[in-house]
N, C-alpha and C positions, 0 to 999 in steps of 0.2 A: 231756636228753630230757624232753619234757613227761610229766607223770604220766598214766598210763593208767587208765581206769576198769576195773572188773571185766568179765569177758566178758559180753556182752549175751545170750548163749544159756544158759550154765550158771552164771554168777555167780562163776566162779573168778577168782582174783587172780593166778595165775601166768602172766603174759603175757610171752613172749619176743619181742624185736625182733632181727631178723637183717638186717644191712646188707651189701649187696653192690652190684651195679649197681642194684638196687631195694631198697626197704625192705619187709620182710614182718613183720607182727605175727601171732603164733600163740599161741592159748590151749593151754596144756599139759594142761588138764583135759578138754576136749571136742574139740580139734583145729580149732576155728574159726580162720580166718585172713583177713587182708586184705593186699593188695599195693598199692604206691603207683602202679602204672600200670593203667589200665583203658581198653581200646580205644585204646591209644596215647597217652593223655592222663595227664600226671602230676597227682596230687592229694595233698593233705595227709592221709596215711593215719592219723596220730595223731588229727586232728580228726574224721575219719570214724569211727574206732573209738569215740571218746568220745561221738559224737552219739547221742542216744536219741530214740525217737518220743515225741510228746507223750502226754498222758493219753488214754485211750480215750474215744470219744464214747459218750454214753448211747444205748441202743437206741431206735430210732424206734418209736412206737406202731403197731400193726397195725390198720388199719381195713378194714372190709368194707362193701360197699354194702348198704343195707337193702332 
């Protein structure tokens, strides 16, 4: 099994993988989960769990008409 990153929501590291007809990853700290089927399409749930958003964009300056 590929190593999983901590939970993206709570930072917890206790992530359980449950394999049956589908693979479910579940954070034992906050209950966040991912399943390997979404809208009938199989996906790599481990890669999806480990994917993180890029750094936040800096705020845009607010301009007002003179």
